[in-house]
C-alpha positions in Angstrom: -18.9 41.0 28.4 -16.3 39.9 30.8 -15.7 36.2 31.5 -14.8 35.3 35.0 -12.2 32.6 35.4 -12.3 30.7 38.7 -8.8 29.5 39.7 -9.1 25.7 40.6 -6.7 24.7 43.5 -4.3 21.9 42.7 -5.9 19.7 45.0 -9.2 20.2 43.5 -7.9 19.7 40.1 -6.2 16.5 41.1 -9.6 15.1 42.5 -11.3 15.9 39.4 -8.7 14.1 37.3 -8.7 11.2 39.5 -12.8 11.0 39.1 -12.1 11.1 35.3 -9.6 8.6 35.6 -11.7 6.2 37.5 -14.7 6.8 35.0 -12.7 6.2 32.0 -11.2 2.9 34.0 -14.8 1.9 34.4 -15.9 2.5 30.8 -12.6 0.7 29.5 -13.4 -2.2 31.6 -17.1 -2.4 30.7 -16.0 -2.0 26.8 -13.4 -4.6 27.2 -16.0 -7.0 28.8 -18.6 -6.6 26.1 -15.7 -7.2 23.4 -14.7 -10.4 25.4 -18.4 -11.5 25.4 -18.7 -11.0 21.6 -15.6 -12.9 20.9 -16.6 -15.8 23.2 -19.8 -16.0 21.3 -18.2 -15.9 18.0 -15.7 -18.6 19.0 -18.6 -20.7 20.1 -20.4 -20.2 16.7 -17.3 -21.0 14.9 -16.5 -24.3 17.0 -20.0 -25.3 16.5 -20.0 -24.9 12.7 -16.4 -26.7 12.6 -17.8 -29.3 14.7 -20.8 -29.7 12.4 -18.5 -30.0 9.3 -16.2 -32.2 10.7 -19.0 -34.5 11.6 -20.0 -34.6 7.9 -18.0 -37.0 5.7 -15.8 -35.6 3.2 -17.5 -37.5 0.6 -20.6 -35.3 1.2 -19.0 -32.2 -0.3 -19.0 -32.0 -4.0 -17.6 -29.5 -6.4 -20.0 -28.3 -9.3 -18.8 -31.2 -11.6 -19.6 -33.8 -9.0 -22.9 -32.2 -8.1 -24.0 -32.4 -11.8 -22.8 -36.2 -11.9 -24.7 -36.8 -8.6 -28.0 -35.0 -9.9 -27.6 -37.0 -13.3 -27.0 -33.9 -15.1 -24.5 -33.0 -17.8 -22.3 -30.2 -16.6 -23.9 -28.0 -19.4 -27.3 -28.9 -18.1 -26.3 -28.2 -14.5 -25.1 -24.7 -15.7 -28.4 -23.9 -17.1 -30.1 -24.6 -14.1 -27.8 -22.2 -12.2 -28.2 -19.6 -14.9 -31.9 -19.8 -14.3 -31.2 -18.9 -10.8 -32.5 -22.5 -9.6 -29.1 -23.0 -8.0 -29.1 -25.4 -5.0 -27.7 -24.2 -1.7 -23.9 -24.1 -2.1 -21.0 -22.7 -0.1 -18.2 -20.6 -1.5 -14.7 -21.7 0.0 -11.1 -21.4 -0.8 -11.6 -24.5 -3.1 -14.4 -23.1 -5.2 -18.0 -23.7 -4.9 -19.1 -26.8 -2.8 -22.4 -28.5 -2.6 -23.7 -30.8 0.2 -25.2 -34.2 -0.9 -27.7 -33.9 2.0 -28.6 -30.3 0.9 -28.9 -31.5 -2.9 -31.2 -34.3 -1.8 -33.4 -31.7 0.0 -33.4 -29.5 -3.2 -34.6 -32.3 -5.5 -37.3 -33.1 -2.9 -38.6 -29.5 -2.9 -38.8 -29.4 -6.8 
């Protein structure tokens, strides 16, 4: 079976390449706009979280030892609570595990 090859004129090839180039430019613009929107949403969320954390006083955040003392438990007793899977809400940070005084209070009320 013989294949037929149609010769494309340079003008037609230039037109097709221009169309493809325009389509790619439109796709690129749309994709970049979507990425920009996602980044703006993430930045807004991070700013909101940072604002909330900043509004909380530094004294509100406690490490495990301070949380145990706040709950009037020895560190060993607090470790047992954690081992049983009854750990209060906590946050992992570069400084270690942190507990919020407010969330510890809520955890106690729920028990």
